[in-house]
N, C-alpha and C positions, 0 to 999 in steps of 0.2 A: 375187702381188698379192692373190690371194684370201685368203691367210692374213693378210696385212697388213690388208685390209679387214675381215676377221672380228675381228681384234684391236681395231681402232678401234670397231667396232660394239658389242663387249662393253664397252669402256671407257665409251662413251656410256650404255649401259644401266646400268652400275654407278654412274655419276655421277647419273643420274636417280633411281635407287633411294636413293642417299645423300641427295639433296636432298629426296625425299619423306619419308624418315625424319626428317631435320632439321626439316622443316615440322611433322610430326606431333609430334615431341618438343617443339618450341617451343610448339605449341598446348597440349599437356598441362601444361607448366610454367606457362604463362599461366593456365590453369584452376585449377591448384593455388594459385597466388598470389592469384587473385581470390577463391577459396573461403576462403582464410586471412584476407583483408581483411574479408570480410563474415561473420565468425564470430560476430557478435553475435546472440544469440537474439532472435527476434522473438516478443514475447508475444502470445498469442492473447487473445480476449475472455474465455475461460474462465480463463486464467492471471491476467489482471488482476482478475477477480472474486474468485478465490481469494486473491490477494495482498491485496486490499482487505479481505476478510473476516478475514484473519489479523491485519492491523493493528488492526482493531476488536476482535477477540477479545483481543488483547494489551492493548488500551485498557481493557477491562472487567476483565481480570485485575488490572491495575495499580490501577484504581479500588477494587477489593475489598481490595487490599493497602495502600491509601492511599499509593501510591508517587508522591509529588508530582514528584520529579526525573524519573522515567521517563515520567510523563504529559506533562509540559511539553516533554520532548524529542521527543515524537511530532508536535508542531505545527510546520508550516512557518513561516518568519519573518513572513510577511504573512497567515497564516491568519485568516479572519474567523470570530469566535465570537459567537453570540447565544444567549440563553436567557431564558425568561420569568421566571426568578428573579434576573435581573441587569439593571440599567438600562443601556441603550446597547449598543454593540458593543465587543468586546475583540478585540485582534489579537495573533497569534503566541504564542510561549512565555510572554512576560510577562503577557499577558491571560489565558492558561490558568492560570498560577500564581495570579493574583488570584482567579479564579473557584473553583479547587479549594481554595484556602485557606479561602474562605468556606464552601464545601460541607462540607469536613471539620470545620470549626468547628461548624457548625449541627448536624451529626450525626456525632460522632467514631466511632461504631461502625456506621455505615451499611454495608449490603450492597446490591450492585447485582445484581438477579436478572433476567437476560435471558430474555424469553419468545420473541421472534421476531426473526430477522435476514433481511432481504431485500437482496440485493446484485446490482448490475449494473455491470460495469466499475469505474468510479471512484466510484460512489455506493452508500452502505450506509445502510439505514434500520433502526433498532433500536428495538424496543418493550421496555420494562423497568420494573421496580418498584425503588424505593429505599426500603429499610426500615431503621429504626434508632430510637434514642432522641434526642430533641431536646436539644441543647446540652451534655449531660453524661451520664455513665454513671448508671444508676439513676434517670433522670429519669421523672416520672410522665407525661410527654407523649411519645407515640410519633410518630415521623416515618415517614409512609407515603405515598409519591408515585408516581403512574403517569406515566412519561415516554415520549416518543418523540423520538429524535434522528436527524437526517439528517446524515451525514458525507460529505464529499468527500475522496477519497484520491488522491494522485499521488506516484509515486516513494517509496512506503512512508512517506509523511508525510500527516498530516491537513492539508488546505488550507482546510477550512471545516467548521463545525459549527453546526447550529441545533437547539436543544433546546426542546421544548414540554412543560409540566407541567400536571397537573390543578390546580384551584383549591382543593380541599379537602386540605390537606397534613397537618394535625396533629389528633390526637385522643387522648383519655386511653386508657391501656392497659386 
């Protein structure tokens, strides 16, 4: 009887060990599945700031290249755009297209020279000069404007822009 009792005791011990291993294995599988489900990278404040700065750096590169298609594609569909050089408020890519058509017409050789960028999460403030010749190449009137633009950026798109310019914009070369 002692041998039979010892056999049953070992069987119970083995069953308990198997159940514990199953429980541990099930827990590990659940953790792996949960980790896979939440694989999305959580952007930190620093990541958002760098992303926003990159969007605006690309914006000024495209301004200098006069890349109208690239510029307008940066604006979110309902982006609110204001500037002291334009009456009223423009919205989205269509509004940006109107504004940049005018800007590129007024000074077709304009260069956008960025002095300072201050970024925080989704807001980027840029101080810059716009230098060129007014209305045509070899014009006697030089276009020289000091601007400050405040951009709102979300999901790699510009969702808002407010640009302020100085009042003395033209002078002879």
